[in-house]
C-alpha positions, 0 to 999 in steps of 0.5 A: 557695820562691818558686815555690812561694809564687808557684804558692800565690798564683795558685791561691788567686786563680783559687779566688776568682775562680772562685767570684766568677763562679758568683756572679755567673751568673744562676741557671737558671729553672724552665720556666713553670707551665700555668695552673690553671683550677678548675672550680665545684663540682656538689656541692650547698651547705648542709645534707644530709638527714636534716633536723629536723621543726619548728614553722617548717619542715622543714631548709632549707624553712621557711613564709612564705619566698618559693615563687621563693627556695625553687626556686633552692635546688634543685639539679635545677632547677624541679620546680613543679606547680599543684594545682587543682580548684574549691572543694577546692584551690588550690596551687603545689607544690615537690618537693623531695629527690627528691620526698619533700619538698612546699612548697606555696602560694599561686601566687607567694607565700610557703609555707604548708605543708611535708609530708615524706613520705621516711622516717627518711633525710629528716626527723624530730622530735627525739623521732626521730619519723619517716614509717614509725614506727609508732602506738604510737612515734608515742605514746609519743614525741609527746604528743598535743595537749590536747583542745580543746572547739571543735576536732575532727579526723579520726581519722586525724590526730595534732597533737603537743602539742609541735608544734602546727602539725604533723598526722600522717598515720596510714595502716594503723597507721603514721606517712605524712606528716608536715606542718607547717603555721601553728599557729592558736589556736582561739577560746578558749570555756571548757566546764562541762562535764567529756565523759565518758571515751571507750571503746573502742567511744565517745567522750564528749560533752557534748549535755546538762550531765550529759554523754554517751557516744556510740557508733559502730557502722558507720553507726549513732550511739547516743547513750548516759548518761554511764555507759554504761546507758540509750539517751537518743536515736539519731541518723539512720541516715546511708550512709558514716560516716568519723568524729562527734565532739562540737563546743563551741557556744559560744552554747549552752554545750554540744557538737553531735554532728558527723559527717563522711560520705563517699558514693562514685559511679561516677564521683564522690566527695563528702564532707559534714558534719552535725551535731546538738543533742539538744533533750529527747528528740529531735535537732534537726539544726543544719547540714546541707551535702551537699556539702562537698568533692566530687570526680569522675574528671575533675577528679580528672585535673587532679592525675594521679590517679585518683578512688579514689587521693584522700582527705580527712583533715578537721580541723573548727572551731566558729564563731560562725556555722556549722562551718569545715573545713579539712584535707589531700588526699592521692593514693596512689603506686603499689603498689612505690612507696618512699612511701605517698603521691604527695601531701599537699596542704593544702585549701582550707578551706569553712565549713557554716553553721548553720541559723537559727531553729527546726529541724525534729527528726529522726527515728531513721527519717531515712536521711539525707535532707534535710528542707529546702532544703540550706543554701549553701556558702562556700567560700574561692572566694565565686564557687564554689558548686557543680561545674559538669560543664559546665565541666570541660576535656575534657582534664585539664591539669597544669603 
């Protein structure tokens, strides 16, 4: 029995000693792990299209931001071009979103416009209007701006009431571009005359307090009484009429009839403006600027375009001393390109002064020939009144 007790005590002591040795033994360490190196992501960080078209910009591209700051947002690196034609356009343009968004402004300055030329996947308004929408969809989704007597614009431009600084460019019945610019309030000039309602062939004007209907037939314009029954006057026939519109003149307390024309020559294209005041049964020419904007084949190549691809969409504002003109320049894309336009740029403003003193009346037989010395043209660059072909570079230059 004693032997059994001694054996049991020895076994217990051996067991305790084994557990103590296991407890005191240092636990094995894992092998050192390899250090992980996380490379910076090449994926774009920030908002992605489709963007919202608002009054202050398009998505992350805001009016008033420095062009240099906007350049840093582009993942594909700097893509900036200089658009410069003397007396027509002087802008730096940044291309973003695979060339479907264009941001422009003065050199080393801030963004003054943002243009969208891509479709619904790029940007749209709150009402769902985007490049590619039809005219019917546009007018159903966005109400046009209220008529402003002191302003007139190319019928191919649509100004929505909810976004005063936005201009929608229509081409072949569809939205081809949407441009956001800073909205400027027109001169507030109350008009006592209620313009007659427009018809399919003409528009209402207040050339006299009674109101008239101006009928446009090709290059011929006929002024009729407000009911359209009686011919009041026939302006001179002019070639290349783009559009005509009434424009209110505060000093006269009535409208002028303004006509925009375009002349195409073999190697040049020019836009002109003329305006007429009705004096009894006579039409008196008050504005005549035969070279408002002028392009040549050579300077069109400066912006990488063929002359026939370039078009201007003009907007007019009546001032005390004349008519201020501005608008957009566009160039068309290749036939199978994804966008209708390749470029959309805000042009430099110009002023067509009104004639001082009594103007000579125009006759219906006048074929658009200026009867007095042409009025000088005033542009944003005061030193440039006309294009000098001799000053054009031999080779087009485009950064």
